[in-house]
Phi, psi and omega in degrees: 000140177298140181295150186254127182222136182159184178242135180236128180251119179239160175262097184293134184269163177299147171084355181247134174289158175302318180299317183293322177298318180290321178300326178297317181289320182300323178295344178270345187268159176300152180300145180073006175286128178290145180205147180196161183242161185251081175106111182290137168251137176300155178303327181271014174245152179233177176113200189301121173231118182266126184247124171270133182237135182065233179296347177298333179298333179285347182251357179306321181297326181284324178288322178298328180284351183273156182303148180236150180238132184233140166262118187240129176258115177256134175253117182270163179084002176223158171234162181221137182299326182267355183074005177222192188287350182293329173069201007295156182254148176225130184275139178249120180297130178232114182281315183240095179301145181293149174280167181294329180289321175296317180298315181297318179305315181284329178295335179297336178291343184260008181254137181113203175276113185235159174260128185226131177269120180300158175301152178298321179266074178223176183269009177300137179281132171208138180055034176079006183228166169289145182299322184294329180293320178290319179299316182294335176275359181082011182277153178286129185242121174239116185251141180276151176294148177235148182276129180224166181242124174245117185284320185197149172224127182236135174281119179269320180199144177220125174211102186318134001261021186260128183232118177256128183239150171248114187242126177253126188209172179262187183294137171088003180282134177259116179290328177305317183294322176297315178299316183294312184290326173301316177298322178296316180294320178291338183079017185248342191079160180187148173215166181274113185276327179198150184213133176226129178268123185259344182200143171227108185059237179269000183270117183249155181299326181293340177258008174300144180293145170294174184308131177262114182249357182209164174304320178301321179294318180298311181300318184293330184254006181290135176259154180298147176308323183299338180295342182277357191229027186294341181275357180251156178297147180236158184210127177268135176252160182292150179300329181292343183256000181300311185295320180297317177302312181295337180274356181086014182281145172288139184236140180281092178232133180277110184207142179303145180301133180205144182286329178226123176234127178279117187261124181245150169284177180294335179274004175093351178291147179289131178255323180171193174240149181212171172242151185237128181209128178049047172078012176242139176256116184255114180297130177246317176229127186240129175253160179303144187298333186267005178273165179282000000 
């Protein structure tokens, strides 16, 4: 059977780990087919999970680097050991709930390049272990702040104690930490009650594949490799230069200097990735000529 290459977008369901979701797809594929996902979703989160298949695994890093959009339901007036609904939860008495104006004012502090401490119950490595492994053993866990980028936060709806946010952010951002830290600043406490990822780069939830129960379903919903690279400049090369590119030869193409150039064949299919400098195209990643 011909090898399978491409990107698959699924709607990960609640209660399922990202790894479990990937394993379900992998079980449908021919043996030894490479597969990987672009950005973990917690079991209590749902939404867009982008899966790279075959050569798509080489493009996962580019998808991970693209902005992500989340719909986050924050519950104020409570705290959670895990910073989400997994708990255990503890209620904080609040006499005067904050106004929407106050909340918006404090949310502005979370936009831009910010320093963020990951949740104690997270997969971050510390002391040679995952943080959640140490936390579950009752051991003291101290995590250092990490730099993340939050592009925008919009209040969608607010009715005490429920706050719905639309958050656009970069790689590595913990929405649980935003909920926790917002609650601290407001003096009410807060945790992430529900989370749905609606977009990763150009991949949107509305375009996610319906449930895949067979190899035919996977193939029918597979997207071209080039869809993972829409944020980079692209260049079509002549058919006569395809073999040379695949052999790693520098090609004389007039193109603005760029660290990443998406190289396409004349039919629009992805050939590989290159860097461009001083009128030369240098192959960096080459894919088989017959892939998308």
